[in-house]
Backbone of each chain as ProteinMPNN parsed JSONL, in Angstrom:
{"seq_chain_A": "MGIGPAITGGVFSLLNSAMDDLLAINTQQHCHNHNHHHNHQHKPHKPHKHPRRRHRRNPSSPANPPTIPAPIIPATIRGLLSDLLNEQIQITTPFTTLTGTVISVEMDYVAMVEPGGELYFVRLDKINTVTRVTRGV", "coords_chain_A": {"N_chain_A": [[-45.075, -26.881, 4.407], [-47.32, -27.209, 2.274], [-47.848, -29.173, 0.04], [-50.277, -31.102, -2.017], [-51.646, -34.379, -1.799], [-52.679, -35.516, -3.934], [-50.74, -35.943, -6.881], [-50.029, -35.648, -10.09], [-47.72, -37.114, -12.863], [-46.049, -35.178, -14.634], [-46.514, -32.537, -13.27], [-45.712, -33.38, -10.573], [-42.782, -33.651, -10.944], [-42.183, -31.357, -11.393], [-43.278, -29.647, -9.153], [-41.414, -31.017, -7.442], [-38.945, -30.05, -8.333], [-38.998, -27.656, -7.459], [-39.127, -27.681, -5.043], [-36.741, -28.719, -4.453], [-35.229, -26.152, -5.398], [-36.14, -24.358, -3.502], [-35.328, -25.63, -1.102], [-32.672, -25.595, -1.524], [-32.182, -22.787, -1.561], [-32.915, -22.266, 1.174], [-30.892, -23.507, 2.595], [-28.56, -22.129, 1.653], [-29.177, -19.852, 2.578], [-28.932, -20.246, 5.525], [-26.171, -21.105, 5.481], [-25.125, -18.543, 4.912], [-25.995, -17.081, 7.355], [-24.55, -18.576, 9.064], [-22.159, -17.971, 8.342], [-22.149, -14.984, 8.879], [-22.479, -15.158, 11.57], [-19.98, -16.153, 12.161], [-18.178, -14.314, 11.28], [-18.556, -12.042, 12.901], [-17.81, -13.254, 15.335], [-15.184, -14.196, 15.075], [-13.522, -12.232, 14.517], [-11.216, -10.99, 15.244], [-9.348, -12.781, 15.181], [-8.828, -13.761, 12.542], [-7.293, -12.363, 10.781], [-4.886, -12.743, 11.793], [-4.331, -15.301, 11.017], [-3.806, -15.334, 8.269], [-2.06, -13.993, 7.166], [0.378, -15.728, 8.216], [0.082, -17.955, 6.773], [0.561, -17.204, 4.127], [3.05, -16.234, 4.391], [4.798, -18.69, 4.58], [4.167, -19.966, 2.4], [5.399, -18.46, 0.364], [8.407, -18.714, 0.34], [8.668, -21.191, -0.461], [8.187, -21.561, -3.004], [10.555, -20.673, -4.595], [11.021, -20.818, -7.318], [9.557, -19.196, -8.663], [10.348, -16.316, -9.958], [10.994, -12.637, -9.267], [7.761, -11.142, -10.493], [7.707, -9.512, -13.947], [7.343, -6.276, -13.926], [4.218, -4.52, -14.268], [3.451, -2.45, -17.294], [3.761, 1.039, -16.719], [0.908, 2.749, -17.365], [0.385, 6.241, -18.158], [-2.009, 8.25, -16.926], [-2.708, 10.67, -17.085], [-2.29, 13.506, -19.437], [-0.067, 14.994, -19.084], [1.349, 13.202, -17.879], [1.488, 11.52, -20.095], [2.809, 12.803, -21.847], [5.621, 13.375, -20.604], [6.52, 10.885, -20.776], [6.814, 10.701, -23.276], [9.042, 12.129, -23.927], [11.646, 13.682, -25.541], [10.758, 12.391, -27.803], [9.206, 12.27, -31.155], [6.258, 13.676, -31.608], [2.814, 14.285, -32.206], [0.573, 16.916, -31.962], [-2.66, 17.547, -31.448], [-4.481, 20.68, -31.035], [-7.39, 22.81, -30.496], [-7.003, 24.648, -32.477], [-5.08, 23.969, -34.236], [-2.84, 21.636, -35.516], [0.048, 20.48, -34.569], [3.184, 19.401, -34.783], [6.329, 18.013, -33.681], [9.237, 17.836, -31.528], [9.083, 16.784, -28.353], [10.601, 18.648, -25.658], [10.575, 19.542, -23.281], [8.393, 18.881, -20.227], [6.436, 21.141, -18.407], [4.653, 22.495, -15.864], [2.117, 23.306, -16.632], [2.201, 23.619, -19.205], [3.692, 22.337, -22.596], [6.77, 22.155, -23.93], [7.93, 22.385, -26.896], [9.952, 21.153, -30.195], [9.744, 22.363, -33.559], [10.331, 20.668, -36.602], [11.69, 22.485, -38.155], [12.923, 23.89, -36.136], [11.349, 25.749, -34.538], [10.2, 27.017, -31.617], [8.222, 25.854, -29.54], [5.39, 26.402, -26.99], [2.805, 24.725, -25.694], [-0.445, 24.918, -24.021], [-1.149, 22.516, -21.676], [-3.796, 22.274, -21.287], [-5.239, 22.586, -23.258], [-4.751, 20.823, -25.441], [-5.993, 18.179, -27.244], [-5.038, 15.736, -28.503], [-2.842, 13.501, -28.385], [0.131, 11.888, -30.388], [2.286, 9.683, -30.857], [4.797, 10.09, -33.227], [6.158, 8.008, -35.391], [9.226, 7.306, -36.352], [11.991, 7.287, -38.808], [10.971, 6.747, -41.424]], "CA_chain_A": [[-45.128, -26.82, 2.826], [-48.7, -27.87, 2.066], [-47.931, -29.905, -1.047], [-51.513, -31.72, -1.851], [-51.343, -35.69, -1.972], [-52.905, -36.016, -5.406], [-50.178, -35.235, -8.19], [-49.56, -36.248, -11.409], [-46.076, -37.139, -13.04], [-45.083, -33.931, -14.951], [-46.648, -31.57, -12.082], [-45.072, -33.842, -9.505], [-41.667, -33.423, -11.162], [-42.065, -29.573, -11.502], [-42.843, -29.62, -7.904], [-39.94, -31.458, -6.919], [-37.709, -29.413, -8.601], [-39.122, -26.426, -7.067], [-38.823, -27.957, -3.662], [-35.339, -28.415, -4.498], [-34.964, -24.862, -5.165], [-36.442, -23.796, -1.826], [-34.132, -26.211, 0.281], [-31.354, -24.942, -1.74], [-32.281, -21.333, -0.898], [-32.787, -22.217, 2.52], [-29.53, -24.046, 2.91], [-27.875, -21.052, 1.359], [-29.428, -18.543, 3.659], [-28.444, -20.721, 6.599], [-24.939, -21.076, 5.179], [-24.863, -16.843, 5.381], [-26.169, -17.002, 8.649], [-23.256, -19.027, 10.089], [-20.917, -17.02, 7.795], [-22.122, -13.556, 9.213], [-22.057, -15.362, 13.17], [-18.417, -16.414, 12.372], [-17.15, -13.202, 11.175], [-18.568, -11.079, 14.025], [-17.315, -13.945, 16.439], [-13.942, -14.435, 15.353], [-12.779, -10.96, 13.701], [-9.577, -10.533, 15.781], [-8.3, -14.132, 15.076], [-8.666, -14.233, 11.37], [-6.368, -11.573, 10.206], [-3.515, -13.405, 11.958], [-3.853, -16.374, 10.51], [-3.847, -15.332, 6.896], [-0.596, -13.658, 6.806], [1.228, -16.608, 8.343], [-0.026, -19.031, 5.854], [0.982, -16.73, 3.155], [4.532, -16.166, 4.618], [5.038, -19.989, 4.825], [4.028, -20.409, 1.126], [5.941, -17.582, -0.437], [9.359, -19.597, 0.353], [8.549, -22.709, -0.909], [8.248, -21.243, -4.467], [11.546, -19.691, -5.26], [11.237, -20.687, -8.691], [8.686, -17.966, -9.124], [10.989, -14.918, -10.058], [10.068, -11.463, -9.165], [7.235, -11.104, -12.122], [7.871, -8.246, -14.858], [6.409, -5.131, -13.556], [3.331, -4.156, -15.249], [3.798, -1.059, -17.661], [2.909, 1.947, -16.031], [0.176, 3.583, -18.06], [0.002, 7.189, -17.581], [-3.351, 8.649, -16.757], [-2.995, 12.307, -17.834], [-1.677, 14.399, -21.001], [0.972, 15.358, -18.654], [2.402, 11.831, -18.068], [1.781, 10.989, -21.307], [4.03, 13.921, -22.588], [6.591, 12.787, -20.004], [6.619, 9.583, -20.983], [7.124, 10.761, -24.813], [10.108, 12.974, -23.724], [12.694, 13.603, -26.8], [10.262, 11.861, -28.993], [8.694, 13.232, -32.099], [4.769, 13.543, -31.54], [1.793, 15.16, -33.094], [-0.22, 17.18, -30.51], [-3.81, 18.107, -31.959], [-5.527, 21.596, -30.54], [-8.326, 23.273, -31.169], [-6.792, 25.623, -33.907], [-4.372, 23.323, -35.628], [-2.198, 20.154, -35.441], [1.682, 20.914, -34.37], [4.375, 18.161, -34.861], [7.592, 18.391, -33.111], [9.968, 17.196, -30.589], [9.111, 17.206, -26.904], [11.758, 18.734, -24.873], [10.261, 19.639, -21.63], [7.021, 19.038, -19.877], [6.044, 21.97, -17.196], [3.325, 22.852, -14.822], [0.681, 23.868, -17.438], [2.505, 23.488, -20.544], [4.901, 21.233, -22.696], [7.657, 22.6, -24.77], [8.482, 21.279, -28.021], [10.917, 22.091, -31.166], [9.224, 21.914, -34.861], [11.494, 20.151, -37.304], [12.113, 23.674, -38.403], [13.969, 24.678, -34.847], [10.751, 26.57, -33.937], [10.179, 26.68, -30.268], [6.361, 25.74, -29.172], [4.683, 26.278, -25.841], [1.255, 24.323, -26.165], [-1.0, 24.62, -23.09], [-1.544, 21.381, -21.534], [-5.442, 22.319, -21.079], [-5.894, 22.758, -25.001], [-4.542, 19.458, -25.882], [-7.122, 17.449, -27.754], [-4.874, 14.506, -28.787], [-1.596, 13.264, -28.752], [-0.074, 10.904, -31.285], [3.664, 9.591, -31.126], [5.243, 9.859, -34.931], [7.301, 6.663, -35.888], [10.534, 8.028, -37.117], [12.665, 6.544, -39.856], [10.33, 6.697, -42.578]], "C_chain_A": [[-46.327, -27.704, 2.626], [-48.617, -28.454, 0.33], [-49.361, -31.109, -1.306], [-50.745, -33.219, -2.33], [-51.621, -36.008, -3.458], [-52.119, -35.666, -6.532], [-49.68, -36.116, -9.093], [-47.949, -36.143, -11.735], [-45.754, -35.938, -13.381], [-45.358, -32.775, -13.765], [-45.924, -31.887, -11.078], [-43.574, -33.259, -9.922], [-41.266, -31.954, -11.094], [-41.939, -29.165, -9.955], [-41.633, -30.018, -7.048], [-38.895, -30.63, -6.99], [-37.69, -27.686, -7.869], [-38.93, -26.484, -5.617], [-37.313, -27.948, -3.405], [-34.604, -27.17, -4.28], [-35.16, -24.266, -3.829], [-35.406, -24.24, -0.983], [-32.662, -25.66, -0.089], [-31.206, -23.674, -1.322], [-31.979, -21.324, 0.551], [-31.606, -22.638, 3.342], [-28.621, -22.775, 2.779], [-27.835, -20.101, 2.721], [-28.681, -19.246, 5.047], [-26.979, -20.677, 6.733], [-24.595, -19.285, 5.64], [-25.003, -16.947, 6.406], [-25.016, -17.24, 9.395], [-22.142, -18.13, 9.444], [-20.849, -15.757, 8.785], [-21.609, -14.017, 10.891], [-20.625, -15.268, 12.955], [-17.699, -15.287, 12.344], [-17.392, -12.024, 12.323], [-17.87, -11.828, 15.208], [-15.712, -13.745, 16.405], [-13.019, -13.293, 14.486], [-11.326, -10.9, 14.038], [-8.861, -11.574, 15.224], [-7.929, -14.164, 13.511], [-7.41, -13.247, 10.627], [-4.851, -12.025, 10.412], [-3.109, -14.369, 11.229], [-3.432, -16.382, 8.747], [-2.309, -15.154, 6.341], [0.402, -14.859, 6.818], [1.253, -17.492, 7.243], [0.873, -18.516, 4.472], [2.813, -16.736, 3.284], [5.342, -17.575, 4.501], [5.106, -20.54, 3.129], [4.995, -19.883, 0.213], [7.529, -18.424, -0.874], [9.625, -20.6, -0.426], [8.268, -22.802, -2.493], [9.523, -20.115, -5.038], [11.566, -19.57, -6.829], [10.585, -19.511, -9.74], [9.718, -16.513, -9.126], [10.466, -13.742, -9.708], [9.37, -11.054, -10.631], [7.731, -9.486, -12.886], [7.121, -7.429, -14.426], [5.546, -4.91, -14.654], [3.842, -2.732, -16.004], [2.869, -0.07, -16.965], [2.496, 2.825, -17.122], [-0.453, 5.037, -17.641], [-1.495, 7.597, -17.621], [-3.633, 10.066, -16.984], [-1.987, 12.576, -18.894], [-0.436, 14.73, -20.247], [2.153, 14.345, -18.524], [2.87, 11.379, -18.911], [3.038, 11.505, -21.958], [5.467, 13.257, -21.818], [7.188, 11.73, -20.382], [7.172, 9.494, -22.847], [8.519, 11.701, -24.876], [11.181, 12.939, -25.01], [12.341, 12.745, -27.946], [9.562, 12.374, -29.916], [7.138, 12.89, -31.727], [3.928, 14.826, -32.134], [0.783, 15.714, -31.965], [-1.868, 18.246, -31.377], [-4.409, 19.461, -30.641], [-6.548, 22.139, -31.104], [-8.139, 24.271, -32.501], [-6.099, 25.29, -34.621], [-3.693, 21.95, -34.804], [-0.782, 20.554, -35.147], [2.387, 19.418, -34.469], [5.716, 18.704, -34.358], [8.176, 17.379, -31.99], [9.64, 17.567, -28.963], [10.384, 17.287, -26.101], [11.578, 19.274, -23.38], [8.736, 19.289, -21.336], [7.041, 19.908, -18.363], [4.874, 21.714, -16.751], [2.112, 22.616, -15.808], [1.192, 23.78, -18.824], [3.537, 22.51, -21.097], [5.497, 22.1, -23.792], [8.047, 21.927, -25.874], [8.745, 21.938, -29.539], [10.065, 21.441, -32.467], [10.549, 21.45, -35.501], [12.398, 21.264, -37.746], [13.367, 24.208, -37.509], [12.933, 25.713, -34.271], [10.344, 26.208, -32.797], [8.71, 26.848, -30.078], [6.137, 25.514, -27.925], [3.241, 25.857, -25.845], [1.01, 23.923, -24.61], [-1.295, 23.215, -22.769], [-3.526, 21.386, -21.584], [-6.098, 22.465, -22.494], [-5.44, 21.584, -25.741], [-5.515, 18.437, -26.176], [-6.244, 15.959, -27.78], [-3.492, 14.465, -28.889], [-1.237, 12.035, -29.405], [1.305, 10.717, -31.34], [4.043, 9.232, -32.862], [6.549, 8.737, -34.912], [8.299, 7.364, -36.771], [11.276, 6.777, -38.137], [11.957, 6.27, -41.222], [11.453, 6.794, -44.223]], "O_chain_A": [[-46.236, -28.914, 2.835], [-49.435, -28.025, -0.483], [-49.282, -32.085, -0.559], [-49.695, -33.315, -2.965], [-50.844, -36.701, -4.114], [-52.751, -35.001, -7.353], [-49.03, -37.14, -8.882], [-47.13, -35.42, -11.167], [-45.1, -35.346, -12.522], [-44.382, -32.138, -13.37], [-45.369, -30.963, -10.484], [-43.156, -32.359, -9.193], [-40.157, -31.524, -10.776], [-40.971, -28.579, -9.47], [-41.075, -29.371, -6.161], [-38.074, -30.415, -6.098], [-36.78, -26.86, -7.792], [-38.607, -25.479, -4.984], [-36.737, -27.384, -2.475], [-33.723, -26.96, -3.446], [-34.251, -23.728, -3.197], [-34.707, -23.514, -0.276], [-31.757, -25.369, 0.694], [-30.175, -23.355, -0.728], [-31.109, -20.65, 1.102], [-31.356, -22.251, 4.483], [-27.973, -22.409, 3.76], [-26.954, -19.77, 3.515], [-27.784, -18.572, 5.555], [-26.451, -20.32, 7.786], [-23.892, -18.961, 6.598], [-23.887, -16.948, 6.924], [-24.504, -16.448, 10.186], [-21.278, -17.624, 10.162], [-19.823, -15.464, 9.4], [-20.652, -13.47, 11.441], [-20.01, -14.36, 13.516], [-16.756, -15.083, 13.108], [-16.514, -11.203, 12.588], [-17.348, -11.125, 16.073], [-15.049, -13.291, 17.338], [-11.966, -13.569, 13.91], [-10.416, -10.781, 13.218], [-7.744, -11.331, 14.767], [-6.808, -14.562, 13.194], [-6.651, -13.824, 9.848], [-3.902, -11.839, 9.651], [-1.967, -14.511, 10.792], [-2.866, -17.304, 8.159], [-1.639, -15.786, 5.524], [1.13, -15.113, 5.858], [2.331, -17.815, 6.746], [1.68, -19.236, 3.885], [3.61, -17.153, 2.443], [6.559, -17.504, 4.326], [5.934, -21.352, 2.716], [5.465, -20.608, -0.663], [7.824, -18.711, -2.034], [10.694, -20.831, -0.991], [8.15, -23.856, -3.116], [9.395, -19.077, -5.688], [11.966, -18.606, -7.482], [10.847, -19.107, -10.873], [9.683, -15.756, -8.155], [9.242, -13.725, -9.836], [10.002, -10.74, -11.639], [8.049, -8.504, -12.215], [5.942, -7.779, -14.481], [5.919, -5.046, -15.819], [4.567, -1.961, -15.377], [1.675, -0.203, -16.695], [3.282, 3.525, -17.761], [-1.488, 5.14, -16.982], [-2.144, 7.114, -18.549], [-4.778, 10.514, -17.052], [-0.996, 11.88, -19.117], [0.503, 14.739, -21.043], [3.338, 14.449, -18.842], [4.002, 10.91, -19.028], [3.984, 10.884, -22.442], [6.301, 12.681, -22.516], [8.415, 11.643, -20.32], [7.707, 8.561, -23.445], [8.989, 11.933, -25.99], [11.443, 11.79, -25.366], [13.114, 12.379, -28.831], [9.018, 13.353, -29.406], [6.883, 11.697, -31.561], [4.307, 15.964, -32.413], [0.263, 14.943, -31.158], [-1.868, 19.43, -31.714], [-4.695, 19.119, -29.494], [-6.669, 21.967, -32.316], [-9.01, 24.547, -33.326], [-6.039, 25.857, -35.712], [-4.048, 21.457, -33.733], [-0.539, 21.352, -36.052], [1.782, 18.409, -34.108], [6.094, 19.831, -34.679], [7.634, 16.324, -31.662], [10.001, 18.644, -28.488], [11.115, 16.323, -25.87], [12.466, 19.349, -22.53], [7.914, 19.437, -22.24], [7.56, 19.434, -17.352], [4.13, 20.827, -17.169], [1.271, 21.735, -15.631], [0.308, 23.916, -19.67], [4.232, 21.873, -20.306], [4.742, 22.736, -24.528], [8.533, 20.804, -25.735], [8.102, 22.864, -30.033], [9.74, 20.254, -32.475], [11.655, 21.76, -35.057], [13.622, 21.141, -37.756], [14.407, 24.738, -37.9], [13.414, 26.578, -33.539], [10.041, 25.018, -32.714], [8.091, 27.855, -30.421], [6.593, 24.458, -27.488], [2.432, 26.768, -26.021], [1.676, 23.112, -23.965], [-1.769, 22.607, -23.729], [-4.247, 20.448, -21.925], [-7.307, 22.45, -22.725], [-5.934, 21.479, -26.864], [-5.878, 17.77, -25.207], [-6.718, 15.038, -27.115], [-2.918, 15.382, -29.477], [-1.972, 11.064, -29.225], [1.832, 11.65, -31.946], [3.602, 8.287, -33.516], [7.667, 8.86, -34.413], [8.014, 7.917, -37.834], [11.024, 5.573, -38.088], [12.501, 5.534, -42.046], [10.925, 6.753, -45.334]]}, "seq_chain_B": "MLPFLVQELARRIGERVEIALDETYIEGVLSAVSGDLITVVSTSGYAAGPVTNIAVDAINYISFPQD", "coords_chain_B": {"N_chain_B": [[10.087, 23.679, -8.163], [8.371, 23.197, -10.904], [8.217, 25.366, -13.7], [5.307, 27.799, -14.51], [3.279, 28.451, -17.519], [2.731, 31.328, -17.619], [5.012, 32.445, -16.202], [7.26, 31.567, -17.576], [6.675, 33.261, -19.558], [6.812, 35.385, -18.935], [9.808, 35.88, -18.476], [10.449, 36.524, -21.074], [9.893, 38.713, -22.22], [9.327, 41.112, -24.74], [10.394, 39.594, -26.808], [9.48, 38.221, -30.183], [6.186, 36.852, -30.813], [3.969, 34.258, -31.31], [0.76, 33.788, -31.368], [-1.44, 31.405, -30.698], [-5.02, 30.926, -30.519], [-8.303, 29.41, -29.796], [-9.536, 30.1, -32.211], [-8.116, 32.117, -33.287], [-5.346, 33.787, -34.526], [-2.62, 35.207, -33.522], [0.108, 37.434, -33.918], [3.045, 39.114, -33.033], [4.667, 41.367, -30.39], [5.858, 40.162, -27.473], [4.6, 42.234, -24.693], [3.84, 42.504, -22.008], [3.384, 40.61, -19.113], [0.707, 39.575, -16.929], [-0.442, 38.238, -14.038], [-3.255, 36.333, -15.194], [-3.257, 37.322, -17.613], [-1.797, 38.456, -20.621], [0.29, 40.836, -22.855], [0.339, 41.725, -25.742], [1.663, 43.494, -28.511], [0.827, 43.811, -31.588], [2.454, 43.533, -34.852], [2.847, 44.893, -37.968], [4.531, 45.179, -40.565], [6.421, 48.095, -40.201], [5.246, 49.369, -38.568], [3.49, 49.919, -35.156], [1.291, 48.007, -34.153], [-2.435, 47.485, -33.108], [-3.078, 46.945, -29.169], [-3.254, 43.945, -27.826], [-5.061, 42.231, -25.508], [-4.639, 39.129, -23.793], [-6.225, 36.644, -22.587], [-4.626, 34.234, -20.454], [-5.492, 31.685, -20.356], [-7.052, 31.182, -22.489], [-5.134, 30.407, -24.777], [-3.86, 28.59, -27.126], [-1.465, 27.631, -28.198], [1.932, 29.357, -27.902], [4.167, 30.282, -30.094], [7.719, 31.176, -31.058], [9.052, 32.556, -33.497], [11.825, 31.924, -35.363], [14.098, 34.459, -36.156]], "CA_chain_B": [[8.913, 23.495, -8.677], [8.316, 23.512, -12.343], [7.185, 26.88, -13.963], [3.92, 27.63, -15.618], [3.455, 29.103, -18.598], [2.944, 32.903, -17.378], [6.127, 32.54, -15.317], [8.025, 31.252, -18.53], [6.364, 34.168, -20.753], [7.466, 36.986, -17.953], [11.072, 36.035, -19.091], [10.413, 36.175, -22.45], [8.796, 39.886, -22.624], [10.016, 41.782, -25.807], [10.544, 38.584, -27.92], [8.323, 38.192, -31.255], [5.855, 35.451, -30.538], [2.985, 33.925, -32.409], [-0.02, 32.99, -30.273], [-2.826, 30.322, -31.486], [-6.03, 30.775, -29.65], [-8.926, 28.603, -30.309], [-9.696, 30.278, -33.623], [-7.096, 33.192, -33.75], [-3.81, 33.821, -34.375], [-1.912, 36.615, -33.197], [1.797, 37.744, -34.268], [3.46, 40.44, -32.409], [5.771, 41.239, -29.584], [5.077, 40.393, -26.075], [5.333, 43.259, -24.193], [3.502, 42.327, -20.738], [2.849, 39.399, -18.456], [0.664, 39.962, -15.359], [-1.587, 37.462, -13.403], [-3.483, 35.522, -16.265], [-3.482, 38.297, -18.994], [-0.552, 38.622, -21.64], [-0.36, 41.706, -23.731], [0.918, 41.582, -27.241], [1.743, 44.566, -29.731], [0.87, 43.559, -32.976], [3.496, 44.356, -35.779], [2.467, 45.021, -39.303], [5.757, 45.959, -41.227], [7.5, 48.762, -39.168], [4.152, 50.186, -37.699], [3.155, 49.241, -34.041], [-0.402, 48.168, -34.374], [-2.987, 47.289, -31.823], [-2.588, 46.17, -28.319], [-3.882, 42.795, -27.868], [-4.794, 41.579, -24.064], [-4.877, 37.772, -23.907], [-6.164, 35.671, -21.243], [-3.903, 32.897, -20.416], [-6.591, 30.299, -20.438], [-7.527, 30.996, -23.976], [-4.155, 30.384, -25.436], [-3.44, 27.35, -27.347], [-0.031, 27.545, -28.309], [2.811, 29.994, -28.302], [5.559, 29.879, -30.717], [8.771, 31.807, -31.002], [9.736, 32.21, -34.706], [12.961, 32.168, -35.961], [14.481, 35.537, -37.284]], "C_chain_B": [[9.135, 24.1, -10.088], [7.545, 25.055, -12.83], [5.957, 26.699, -14.723], [4.158, 28.729, -16.507], [3.863, 30.763, -18.32], [4.553, 32.909, -17.122], [7.391, 32.554, -16.441], [8.041, 32.764, -19.572], [7.193, 35.434, -20.029], [9.079, 36.792, -18.498], [11.17, 36.279, -20.438], [9.841, 37.846, -23.017], [10.061, 40.766, -23.671], [10.287, 40.837, -26.85], [9.127, 38.824, -28.901], [7.657, 37.026, -30.646], [4.526, 35.539, -31.489], [2.204, 33.133, -31.364], [-1.25, 32.426, -30.778], [-4.04, 30.645, -30.204], [-6.955, 29.87, -30.289], [-9.282, 28.824, -32.049], [-9.171, 31.571, -33.954], [-6.231, 33.307, -33.72], [-3.648, 35.229, -34.514], [-0.405, 36.578, -33.237], [2.088, 39.023, -33.242], [4.702, 40.231, -31.36], [4.957, 41.313, -28.481], [5.553, 41.386, -25.433], [4.824, 43.476, -22.456], [2.761, 41.313, -20.319], [2.181, 39.806, -17.231], [-0.829, 39.037, -15.061], [-2.135, 36.539, -14.895], [-3.841, 36.259, -17.267], [-1.851, 38.67, -19.476], [-1.057, 39.754, -22.642], [0.473, 41.335, -24.748], [0.709, 42.55, -28.224], [1.584, 43.827, -31.275], [1.524, 44.21, -33.882], [2.509, 44.056, -37.138], [3.534, 45.618, -40.08], [6.334, 46.539, -40.235], [6.525, 49.407, -38.224], [3.941, 49.258, -36.529], [1.772, 49.17, -34.136], [-1.341, 47.804, -33.005], [-2.59, 46.623, -30.795], [-3.499, 45.117, -27.906], [-3.729, 42.103, -26.469], [-5.465, 39.99, -24.257], [-5.204, 37.178, -22.63], [-5.519, 34.445, -21.733], [-4.633, 31.668, -20.895], [-7.036, 29.928, -21.818], [-6.573, 30.616, -25.0], [-4.046, 29.112, -25.568], [-2.327, 26.762, -27.35], [0.694, 28.724, -28.543], [4.032, 29.514, -29.153], [6.538, 31.116, -30.897], [9.621, 31.726, -32.415], [10.982, 32.773, -34.867], [13.445, 33.634, -36.691], [15.295, 35.068, -38.597]], "O_chain_B": [[9.794, 25.092, -10.402], [6.56, 25.61, -12.343], [5.634, 25.724, -15.401], [4.949, 29.664, -16.374], [4.905, 31.324, -18.659], [5.266, 33.442, -17.971], [8.342, 33.326, -16.32], [9.017, 33.238, -20.152], [7.997, 36.207, -20.548], [9.528, 37.82, -19.003], [12.31, 36.174, -20.891], [9.434, 38.015, -24.166], [11.251, 40.965, -23.426], [10.433, 41.361, -27.954], [8.079, 39.377, -28.569], [8.334, 36.217, -30.011], [4.136, 36.487, -32.171], [2.623, 32.197, -30.682], [-2.067, 33.182, -31.303], [-3.73, 30.54, -29.018], [-6.57, 29.433, -31.374], [-9.281, 27.939, -32.904], [-9.709, 32.188, -34.874], [-5.775, 32.91, -32.648], [-4.185, 36.091, -35.21], [0.233, 35.728, -32.615], [1.196, 39.753, -32.81], [5.506, 39.299, -31.387], [3.936, 41.972, -28.279], [6.764, 41.607, -25.445], [5.286, 44.37, -21.747], [1.699, 40.993, -20.853], [2.879, 40.377, -16.393], [-1.911, 39.118, -15.642], [-1.239, 36.113, -15.624], [-4.819, 35.874, -17.909], [-0.953, 39.075, -18.738], [-2.177, 39.828, -23.148], [1.382, 40.543, -24.498], [-0.362, 42.536, -28.832], [2.563, 43.357, -31.855], [1.362, 45.429, -33.932], [1.649, 43.181, -37.239], [3.35, 46.821, -40.261], [6.805, 45.848, -39.331], [6.921, 49.939, -37.187], [4.117, 48.046, -36.657], [1.085, 50.19, -34.197], [-0.812, 47.892, -31.897], [-1.809, 45.697, -31.013], [-4.635, 45.492, -27.614], [-2.694, 41.521, -26.141], [-6.563, 39.754, -24.761], [-4.433, 37.252, -21.673], [-5.648, 33.817, -22.784], [-4.257, 30.853, -21.738], [-7.313, 28.808, -22.244], [-7.028, 30.463, -26.134], [-4.08, 28.359, -24.595], [-2.041, 25.711, -26.777], [0.207, 29.372, -29.469], [4.724, 28.528, -28.898], [5.947, 32.195, -30.859], [10.631, 31.032, -32.531], [11.238, 33.94, -34.569], [13.077, 33.818, -37.851], [15.592, 35.888, -39.466]]}, "name": "protein", "num_of_chains": 2, "seq": "MGIGPAITGGVFSLLNSAMDDLLAINTQQHCHNHNHHHNHQHKPHKPHKHPRRRHRRNPSSPANPPTIPAPIIPATIRGLLSDLLNEQIQITTPFTTLTGTVISVEMDYVAMVEPGGELYFVRLDKINTVTRVTRGVMLPFLVQELARRIGERVEIALDETYIEGVLSAVSGDLITVVSTSGYAAGPVTNIAVDAINYISFPQD"}
């Protein structure tokens, strides 16, 4: 590091902080290097250690009951409609909007019954939106 | 295994249907189902109208009107 001998106050502090930064970077790099070495050397040992620790910790906290399972959010129109079985829904297709009760969800279509009793088979590929209709209005 | 739409329609040949495509509405009697194609005989009054062949992929929905 070729830092000149004649440094005035403000510049000195700037340079000082720059030096600190450099040192910090250097030490970080060293740490990274060490980590890499450790990873390479002790790979087979690490996986054994962690599971043991976890097993010991778990029984010590019996107060934690099995947490409430996260709600499963359907990822497809088909899954969504399966969740809405026997519910009244509104489906929009390019042609029009349909309202009715889902009675079954098949491979590529959903069967629903209109309030009037008419049966509809709607192709899943053509469904744009699905909305649950709240009852009891 | 759950049925596909064509399989369900094959069991309903001869029934009155209303078929909605993206921009078209077709009423008639379901007369044939084969592969990706279904055939509907349009009806207007008592006379049998033109035969319409519809690609299953184009169907938005099919309804079965109550008599």
